[in-house]
C-alpha positions as CSV (number, residue, x, y, z in Angstrom):
1,X,46.6,5.5,165.9
2,X,44.4,7.3,168.5
3,X,47.5,8.4,170.5
4,X,49.2,9.2,167.4
5,X,45.8,11.8,166.6
6,X,45.9,13.1,169.7
7,X,49.6,14.1,169.7
8,X,48.8,15.3,166.3
9,X,45.6,17.5,167.8
10,X,47.7,18.8,170.5
11,X,50.8,20.0,168.4
12,X,48.0,21.8,166.2
13,X,46.7,23.3,169.4
14,X,50.8,24.7,170.1
15,X,50.7,25.8,166.9
16,X,47.2,27.9,167.3
17,X,48.0,29.5,170.3
18,X,52.0,30.4,169.6
19,X,52.4,33.9,170.9
20,X,53.1,36.4,168.0
21,X,56.5,38.0,167.9
22,X,56.2,41.2,170.2
23,X,57.8,44.1,168.1
24,X,60.5,46.1,170.2
25,X,58.6,49.1,169.4
26,X,55.2,49.8,167.9
27,X,55.6,48.9,164.0
28,X,55.3,51.5,161.5
29,X,57.3,54.5,159.7
30,X,55.7,58.2,160.5
31,X,55.0,60.1,157.0
32,X,55.3,63.5,157.4
33,X,55.7,65.3,160.7
34,X,53.3,64.0,163.4
35,X,54.2,63.1,166.6
36,X,53.8,60.0,168.9
37,X,51.5,62.1,171.2
38,X,49.4,63.3,168.3
39,X,45.7,63.4,169.3
40,X,45.0,61.7,166.3
41,X,47.1,58.3,165.4
42,X,46.5,57.0,161.3
43,X,47.9,53.8,160.8
44,X,47.9,52.7,156.5
45,X,49.0,49.5,155.9
46,X,50.7,49.2,152.6
47,X,52.1,46.9,149.8
48,X,54.8,48.8,148.3
49,X,54.0,47.3,145.3
50,X,50.1,47.1,145.3
51,X,48.9,49.6,143.2
52,X,46.1,50.7,145.2
53,X,48.3,51.4,148.0
54,X,50.1,53.9,145.0
55,X,46.9,55.5,144.3
56,X,45.8,56.1,147.9
57,X,49.5,58.0,148.9
58,X,48.2,61.4,147.7
59,X,45.6,61.9,149.8
60,X,47.3,60.0,152.5
61,X,50.4,62.1,152.2
62,X,48.4,65.8,151.4
63,X,46.8,65.0,155.2
64,X,50.2,64.1,156.9
65,X,50.9,67.6,155.5
66,X,47.7,69.5,156.4
67,X,47.8,69.4,160.1
68,X,50.6,70.0,162.8
69,X,52.7,67.5,164.4
70,X,50.7,67.5,167.9
71,X,47.6,67.1,165.6
72,X,47.9,63.7,163.9
73,X,50.4,61.5,162.8
74,X,50.6,59.3,160.0
75,X,52.2,56.0,159.7
76,X,53.0,53.4,156.8
77,X,52.9,49.6,158.2
78,X,54.1,47.2,155.8
79,X,52.1,44.2,154.7
80,X,53.1,42.7,151.7
81,X,50.4,40.7,150.0
82,X,51.4,37.0,149.1
83,X,50.5,37.7,145.3
84,X,53.2,40.5,144.7
85,X,56.1,38.3,143.9
86,X,59.0,40.8,145.7
87,X,56.6,42.6,147.9
88,X,58.7,41.0,150.9
89,X,61.7,41.8,149.3
90,X,60.6,46.0,149.0
91,X,60.1,45.7,152.7
92,X,63.0,44.6,153.4
93,X,65.0,47.4,151.8
94,X,63.0,50.0,153.4
95,X,64.1,48.5,156.7
96,X,67.5,48.3,155.0
97,X,67.7,52.3,154.4
98,X,66.1,53.2,157.4
99,X,68.6,51.3,159.7
100,X,71.2,52.2,157.6
101,X,70.3,56.0,156.8
102,X,67.8,57.0,159.0
103,X,63.7,56.8,159.2
104,X,63.5,60.2,157.4
105,X,65.0,58.6,154.3
106,X,61.5,56.4,154.4
107,X,59.2,58.6,152.4
108,X,61.8,59.6,149.7
109,X,62.6,55.9,149.2
110,X,59.0,55.1,149.2
111,X,57.9,57.8,146.7
112,X,61.0,56.3,144.3
113,X,59.3,52.4,145.0
114,X,55.9,53.6,143.7
115,X,57.7,55.6,140.8
116,X,59.4,52.8,139.9
117,X,56.6,50.4,140.8
118,X,55.7,48.5,137.6
119,X,59.5,47.6,137.2
120,X,59.2,45.2,140.2
121,X,55.8,43.5,139.2
122,X,55.6,39.9,138.6
123,X,55.0,40.2,134.7
124,X,58.3,42.3,134.7
125,X,60.5,40.2,136.8
126,X,59.0,36.9,135.6
127,X,62.8,35.8,134.2
128,X,64.7,37.4,136.8
129,X,66.0,35.4,140.1
130,X,65.4,37.0,143.9
131,X,68.8,37.8,143.9
132,X,68.8,39.8,140.0
133,X,65.9,41.9,141.7
134,X,67.4,42.5,145.0
135,X,70.3,44.1,143.1
136,X,68.2,46.1,140.6
137,X,66.7,47.4,144.2
138,X,70.2,48.1,145.1
139,X,70.8,50.4,141.9
140,X,68.0,52.3,142.5
141,X,68.7,52.9,146.1
142,X,72.4,53.8,145.8
143,X,71.2,56.0,142.6
144,X,68.7,57.9,145.1
145,X,70.8,57.5,148.2
146,X,74.2,57.9,147.1
147,X,75.5,57.9,150.6
148,X,74.4,54.1,151.1
149,X,77.2,51.9,151.2
150,X,77.5,48.2,149.6
151,X,77.9,47.4,153.0
152,X,75.1,49.1,154.7
153,X,72.9,47.5,151.6
154,X,74.2,43.9,151.9
155,X,73.8,43.9,155.8
156,X,70.2,44.0,155.0
157,X,69.5,42.5,151.7
158,X,71.0,39.0,151.0
159,X,68.3,37.8,148.7
160,X,67.1,35.3,150.7
161,X,66.5,36.5,154.0
162,X,68.6,35.8,157.6
163,X,68.9,39.4,158.2
164,X,67.7,41.9,160.6
165,X,65.7,44.0,158.2
166,X,64.0,40.0,157.0
167,X,63.5,39.8,160.8
168,X,61.5,43.3,161.2
169,X,59.8,42.7,157.9
170,X,58.4,39.2,159.5
171,X,57.5,40.7,162.8
172,X,55.3,43.8,161.1
173,X,53.6,41.3,158.8
174,X,52.7,39.2,161.7
175,X,51.4,42.6,163.8
176,X,49.6,43.5,160.7
177,X,47.5,39.9,160.6
178,X,46.4,40.6,164.7
179,X,44.9,43.9,163.4
180,X,43.0,41.9,161.2
181,X,44.5,43.2,157.6
182,X,43.7,41.2,155.0
183,X,44.7,43.6,151.9
184,X,46.4,46.9,151.1
185,X,45.7,49.7,151.8
186,X,43.3,49.2,155.2
187,X,43.7,51.7,157.9
188,X,43.6,51.7,161.9
189,X,41.9,55.4,163.4
190,X,43.4,55.6,166.9
191,X,43.4,52.2,167.2
192,X,40.3,51.2,165.3
193,X,39.5,49.8,161.8
194,X,38.5,52.3,159.7
195,X,37.1,50.6,156.7
196,X,35.4,53.4,155.2
197,X,38.3,54.7,153.2
198,X,39.7,53.5,149.8
199,X,42.3,54.1,147.7
200,X,40.2,56.9,145.9
201,X,40.1,59.2,149.0
202,X,41.7,62.7,148.9
203,X,42.5,65.3,151.1
204,X,39.2,66.5,151.2
205,X,37.5,63.2,151.6
206,X,40.0,62.3,155.1
207,X,39.5,65.9,156.4
208,X,35.4,65.2,156.7
209,X,36.4,62.5,158.9
210,X,39.6,63.6,160.7
211,X,38.6,67.9,161.4
212,X,35.9,66.7,164.0
213,X,38.6,64.4,165.8
214,X,41.2,66.8,165.5
215,X,39.1,69.7,166.7
216,X,37.4,67.9,169.7
217,X,37.9,69.3,172.9
218,X,39.9,72.1,171.2
219,X,39.8,75.3,172.9
220,X,36.9,77.7,171.3
221,X,39.6,80.2,170.5
222,X,41.3,78.0,168.2
223,X,38.3,77.1,166.2
């Protein structure tokens, strides 16, 4: 019995220290025109089916559009919450579409999903199978992007995982866990957890925090 307990404990320790998958590139998709070398880097962790993520979007988008690309980059990192039943599938659709059509299709698709968010909430889909929800997303995606083919969609969206889009979604979720993300929306600002902001923040709220960072060390002629 004692030997069995030792083996079980060793297995638990092994699981506890397992290496989190290392992403092929830093996770996240850019909102707006921001550059990877921008002085200020803001990451917003979102669930596509979270009403609070949706509520926060206008302020975050306005912030991304307010500055020049070299001043700030805003990235959205997908973090599907377990109590939004189809949040993971919605996230897979993002990686499917951006892989097929390019990252510049992320923001239009994000906005379409937010506009149709209630359609994919738990109560609205309680009588639908995972495959039926996937097909509804497909219908919406093809209406939004007429050049998206069935083959491109089905490469990422099977209704049961096992695709590169599925793997990207898993790795991104695990990355967010390493950043101690527990809900949405949450933020990191230049790599540091930023807990002051919430879903009610508008552009004027963000500017009070971001403007001093953007203007720090700027030549006086530019102030």
